[in-house]
C-alpha positions as CSV (number, residue, x, y, z in Angstrom):
1,X,20.8,24.2,1.4
2,X,20.7,21.1,3.3
3,X,22.4,17.5,2.2
4,X,21.9,14.6,3.7
5,X,23.7,10.6,2.9
6,X,23.2,7.3,4.5
7,X,24.1,3.2,3.7
8,X,23.1,0.4,5.0
9,X,24.6,-3.3,4.8
10,X,22.2,-6.0,5.6
11,X,23.1,-9.5,5.5
12,X,20.8,-12.4,5.6
13,X,20.7,-15.7,6.0
14,X,18.6,-18.8,5.4
15,X,18.3,-22.1,6.6
16,X,15.9,-24.5,6.7
17,X,15.5,-28.5,6.3
18,X,13.1,-31.3,6.4
19,X,9.6,-31.6,5.6
20,X,6.4,-29.7,5.5
21,X,2.8,-31.5,6.1
22,X,2.8,-32.3,2.4
23,X,5.7,-34.7,3.2
24,X,7.7,-32.3,0.5
25,X,11.4,-31.7,0.9
26,X,12.0,-28.1,2.5
27,X,15.3,-27.8,2.5
28,X,16.9,-24.0,1.7
29,X,20.2,-22.6,2.5
30,X,21.2,-18.8,0.8
31,X,22.8,-16.0,1.6
32,X,22.1,-12.3,0.2
33,X,24.6,-9.6,1.0
34,X,22.5,-6.5,0.6
35,X,23.8,-2.5,0.6
36,X,21.4,0.3,0.7
37,X,22.6,3.7,-0.1
38,X,20.5,6.9,0.0
39,X,21.4,10.7,-0.8
40,X,19.2,13.7,-1.3
41,X,19.1,17.5,-0.7
42,X,16.4,20.3,0.4
43,X,16.7,23.9,0.1
44,X,14.7,26.6,1.3
45,X,13.6,29.0,-1.6
46,X,12.0,31.5,1.0
47,X,11.0,31.8,4.7
48,X,7.5,29.8,3.4
49,X,9.0,27.7,0.8
50,X,11.7,24.5,0.5
51,X,12.0,22.8,-2.7
52,X,13.6,18.7,-1.8
53,X,14.7,15.4,-3.7
54,X,16.6,12.2,-3.0
55,X,17.1,8.9,-4.8
56,X,17.7,5.7,-2.7
57,X,17.8,2.1,-3.5
58,X,16.6,-0.6,-1.8
59,X,16.8,-4.3,-1.9
60,X,14.5,-7.4,-0.6
61,X,14.6,-10.8,0.5
62,X,12.3,-13.0,-0.9
63,X,10.0,-14.6,1.9
64,X,10.3,-17.7,4.0
65,X,6.8,-18.8,1.4
66,X,8.7,-18.0,-2.2
67,X,11.4,-20.2,-1.3
68,X,9.2,-23.1,-0.1
69,X,6.6,-22.9,-2.8
70,X,8.9,-22.7,-5.5
71,X,8.9,-24.8,-8.6
72,X,11.7,-27.8,-8.4
73,X,14.5,-27.0,-10.0
74,X,13.6,-22.9,-10.1
75,X,14.9,-20.5,-6.9
76,X,13.6,-16.4,-6.7
77,X,15.4,-13.5,-6.8
78,X,15.8,-10.6,-4.3
79,X,14.0,-7.7,-5.1
80,X,16.1,-4.5,-6.3
81,X,14.3,-1.0,-5.8
82,X,15.3,2.7,-7.5
83,X,13.7,5.5,-6.1
84,X,13.7,9.0,-7.1
85,X,11.6,11.5,-5.6
86,X,11.1,15.6,-5.9
87,X,8.4,18.3,-4.2
88,X,7.7,21.3,-3.1
89,X,6.2,22.4,-0.3
90,X,4.8,26.3,1.3
91,X,4.0,26.7,5.3
92,X,2.2,29.7,6.2
93,X,-0.1,30.6,9.6
94,X,-3.4,30.0,7.1
95,X,-2.4,27.2,4.7
96,X,-0.1,24.1,4.0
97,X,0.9,23.0,0.9
98,X,2.7,19.4,-0.6
99,X,3.6,18.3,-3.9
100,X,5.9,15.2,-4.2
101,X,6.7,13.2,-7.5
102,X,8.2,9.6,-7.4
103,X,8.6,7.0,-9.8
104,X,9.9,3.8,-8.5
105,X,11.6,1.2,-10.6
106,X,11.7,-2.3,-9.7
107,X,14.2,-5.1,-11.0
108,X,12.8,-8.5,-10.0
109,X,9.9,-7.8,-8.7
110,X,8.2,-11.3,-6.7
111,X,4.4,-11.1,-7.9
112,X,1.4,-13.9,-8.4
113,X,1.3,-15.0,-12.3
114,X,-1.5,-17.7,-11.6
115,X,1.0,-20.4,-11.5
116,X,0.4,-23.1,-8.9
117,X,3.0,-25.4,-7.7
118,X,2.8,-29.3,-7.0
119,X,0.9,-28.9,-4.6
120,X,-1.6,-26.4,-5.2
121,X,-0.1,-23.7,-3.7
122,X,-0.2,-20.1,-5.8
123,X,3.5,-18.9,-5.9
124,X,4.9,-15.9,-6.9
125,X,7.8,-15.1,-9.5
126,X,10.4,-12.1,-10.4
127,X,9.3,-10.0,-13.2
128,X,12.3,-8.4,-15.3
129,X,10.6,-4.7,-15.3
130,X,8.1,-3.1,-13.3
131,X,7.4,0.8,-11.9
132,X,5.2,2.7,-9.7
133,X,5.2,6.2,-10.2
134,X,2.6,9.5,-10.0
135,X,2.4,12.2,-7.5
136,X,1.1,12.4,-4.3
137,X,-0.7,16.1,-3.1
138,X,-1.0,17.4,0.3
139,X,-3.3,20.4,1.4
140,X,-4.4,22.0,4.6
141,X,-6.1,25.2,4.7
142,X,-7.5,26.9,8.5
143,X,-10.4,28.4,7.1
144,X,-11.3,30.6,10.6
145,X,-10.0,30.0,14.0
146,X,-11.5,26.3,15.5
147,X,-12.3,25.7,11.4
148,X,-9.5,23.0,9.1
149,X,-9.7,21.8,5.7
150,X,-7.0,19.0,5.0
151,X,-7.1,17.0,1.8
152,X,-4.3,14.8,0.4
153,X,-4.8,12.2,-2.5
154,X,-2.5,10.4,-4.9
155,X,-2.3,9.2,-8.8
156,X,-0.4,6.5,-9.8
157,X,0.4,4.1,-12.1
158,X,1.9,0.9,-11.6
159,X,2.9,-1.2,-14.0
160,X,4.4,-4.6,-15.1
161,X,6.2,-3.9,-18.6
162,X,6.2,-7.7,-19.6
163,X,4.1,-10.4,-17.8
164,X,3.1,-14.2,-18.3
165,X,0.3,-15.1,-16.7
166,X,-0.6,-18.9,-16.1
167,X,-3.4,-20.5,-17.1
168,X,-4.5,-24.4,-16.5
169,X,-6.7,-25.8,-19.0
170,X,-8.7,-29.4,-17.7
171,X,-10.7,-30.3,-20.0
172,X,-8.9,-32.9,-22.3
173,X,-6.2,-33.6,-18.7
174,X,-4.3,-30.9,-18.1
175,X,-2.3,-28.5,-20.2
176,X,-0.7,-25.1,-19.3
177,X,-1.9,-21.6,-21.6
178,X,0.5,-18.9,-21.3
179,X,-0.9,-15.6,-21.9
180,X,1.8,-12.7,-22.0
181,X,0.6,-8.7,-21.1
182,X,3.0,-6.0,-21.5
183,X,2.5,-2.7,-19.3
184,X,-0.5,-4.1,-17.1
185,X,-1.6,-3.1,-14.0
186,X,0.0,-4.6,-10.4
187,X,-2.6,-6.1,-9.0
188,X,-4.1,-4.6,-5.7
189,X,-2.6,-0.8,-6.5
190,X,-5.5,2.3,-7.3
191,X,-4.6,4.8,-9.2
192,X,-6.4,7.4,-7.3
193,X,-6.4,7.0,-3.4
194,X,-7.6,10.1,-1.3
195,X,-8.4,11.4,2.1
196,X,-10.2,14.9,3.0
197,X,-11.3,15.8,6.4
198,X,-13.2,19.1,8.4
199,X,-12.2,19.6,11.5
200,X,-14.4,21.9,13.8
201,X,-13.1,22.8,17.6
202,X,-16.5,24.5,19.4
203,X,-13.8,25.5,22.2
204,X,-9.6,24.9,23.1
205,X,-9.1,26.2,26.4
206,X,-5.8,25.8,28.5
207,X,-8.9,23.4,31.2
208,X,-11.4,21.7,28.1
209,X,-11.2,21.0,24.3
210,X,-14.1,19.7,22.3
211,X,-14.1,19.3,18.4
212,X,-15.5,17.3,15.3
213,X,-14.8,15.7,12.7
214,X,-15.8,14.8,9.4
215,X,-14.1,12.3,7.0
216,X,-14.5,11.4,3.6
217,X,-11.7,8.6,1.7
218,X,-11.6,7.6,-1.5
219,X,-10.2,4.5,-3.3
220,X,-10.2,3.8,-7.2
221,X,-10.4,0.2,-8.8
222,X,-8.1,-2.3,-8.5
223,X,-7.5,-5.2,-9.5
224,X,-7.2,-8.9,-8.2
225,X,-4.3,-9.7,-10.3
226,X,-2.4,-8.7,-12.6
227,X,-4.0,-8.9,-16.2
228,X,-5.9,-6.2,-16.0
229,X,-9.1,-7.7,-16.4
230,X,-12.7,-5.9,-15.3
231,X,-14.0,-8.7,-15.0
232,X,-10.8,-10.0,-12.1
233,X,-11.2,-6.1,-9.8
234,X,-12.1,-4.3,-6.8
235,X,-14.9,-2.0,-7.5
236,X,-14.3,1.9,-6.1
237,X,-15.3,2.4,-2.7
238,X,-16.1,5.9,-0.9
239,X,-16.2,6.3,2.9
240,X,-17.6,8.7,5.4
241,X,-16.1,8.5,9.1
242,X,-17.7,10.9,11.9
243,X,-14.9,11.6,14.8
244,X,-16.4,13.5,18.3
245,X,-12.9,14.3,20.7
246,X,-13.2,15.5,24.1
247,X,-10.1,16.4,26.4
248,X,-10.2,17.9,29.7
249,X,-6.7,19.0,31.8
250,X,-7.0,18.7,35.7
251,X,-5.1,17.7,38.4
252,X,-5.7,13.9,38.6
253,X,-4.6,14.3,34.9
254,X,-2.1,15.7,32.9
255,X,-5.0,15.1,30.2
256,X,-8.1,13.1,30.0
257,X,-9.5,12.7,26.3
258,X,-12.9,10.6,25.1
259,X,-12.7,9.8,21.1
260,X,-16.1,8.7,19.3
261,X,-15.2,7.4,15.8
262,X,-18.4,6.3,13.8
263,X,-16.9,4.3,11.0
264,X,-19.3,4.0,7.5
265,X,-21.6,6.3,8.6
266,X,-23.6,6.0,5.8
267,X,-23.3,2.1,5.5
268,X,-21.6,1.4,2.6
269,X,-21.3,-1.9,1.1
270,X,-18.0,-2.6,-0.6
271,X,-15.2,-5.4,-0.3
272,X,-11.6,-3.5,0.3
273,X,-9.9,-7.0,-0.4
274,X,-9.7,-10.2,-1.9
275,X,-8.1,-12.8,-4.4
276,X,-9.0,-15.2,-7.6
277,X,-9.2,-17.9,-9.6
278,X,-9.0,-18.7,-12.9
279,X,-8.8,-22.2,-15.6
280,X,-10.2,-24.1,-18.3
281,X,-12.6,-26.2,-18.1
282,X,-14.7,-26.4,-22.0
283,X,-14.6,-22.4,-21.5
284,X,-12.5,-20.0,-19.5
285,X,-13.2,-20.0,-15.6
286,X,-13.0,-17.0,-13.1
287,X,-14.0,-17.5,-9.6
288,X,-13.3,-14.3,-7.4
289,X,-13.4,-14.4,-4.0
290,X,-14.4,-11.0,-2.3
291,X,-13.9,-10.0,1.7
292,X,-17.0,-7.7,2.4
293,X,-15.7,-5.2,5.3
294,X,-18.6,-4.1,7.8
295,X,-21.6,-1.7,7.7
296,X,-21.4,1.2,10.3
297,X,-19.3,0.6,13.4
298,X,-18.4,2.6,16.2
299,X,-15.4,2.9,18.5
300,X,-15.1,4.5,21.9
301,X,-11.8,5.1,23.8
302,X,-10.9,6.7,26.7
303,X,-7.0,8.1,26.9
304,X,-5.5,8.8,30.5
305,X,-2.6,10.8,30.4
306,X,0.0,10.8,33.6
C-alpha cells in the first residue's frame, strides 16, 4: 500500500481601474486565499491488480469578465470543488483494464443563466449546488503480435440542483421572466463520450516501423444552455479518423517519422460547439448558432529526432 497527500496555498489579487470601451467603470478590487488539499491511497491486491481512492478540494477564482460584466451591486463568488474518486486497474501482457468512478460536488459554480448586463453582455452567476458524477472505463487488448484494440468511454451525469433561467420579454417594453429548474443538465456536458481504435503494425524492427490505425470517436448530445431543452442542443456525432505512421532509424537521425492523419474520413457533417439566445416578442423565440466543423481533412507531419 502507498499513500500520498499534498496541500496547495494560492493567493489571488484582482485590481483594475478606469473605464472600458462602453464608458463603464471597471474598478475591481478583490483578494482571495485558497487552500487546496488532496489525499489518496493505492493498494496492490496482486501482481496484476490495483485499487485506489483519492479525495481533493479545489478552489477557483472568478475570471476577469465575471467581475467586469457583473450587474451593478453584485460580486461573483469563487467556486469550490470536492472531488472523490476510486477505481480499479488490472494489467497483464495481453490486456489492460481500468475503471474509475468519480463524484465531483461544486459549491457556487459559475454558469450562464441568460441574464445580460446593461450593455447586453452575457453574465455568469453562481449556483449554490451542482455536480458531475460518473464512471470512466479504459480497455487495451493486444490481440496478436502487432494488432491492438483500445477503447475508452465515459458515462456521466452533470446536473445543477436548483437553477434560475432569465428570459427577457420585449413585447410591451421590457420585462424580466425567471424560470426555475431542478436537476437540469449542465451545458456542453454530454452524458456519453467514447473513443475506440484498432492499430496494426505491418512490421516493427530496430530500423523500420510501419503502422496504421483506425479511430472512431463518439460524442453524445449536449445542451447549449442549462435548461435541458432539446430545442437548444447539439446533436450527437460520430467521427472516423485514420492514421499511418512510418518510422526509420539511421545514423543521420535517431528517429525520422512520417505521419499522415486523415480526420473525418467519412465526411460527416457535424457541429461541436455553439451558443443560444432566447427571448419573448409576442411569443417565445429561440435563436441557435452553431460552429460547423471541417469535413474530410488531413495532416502530414515529419518528425526528426537527433
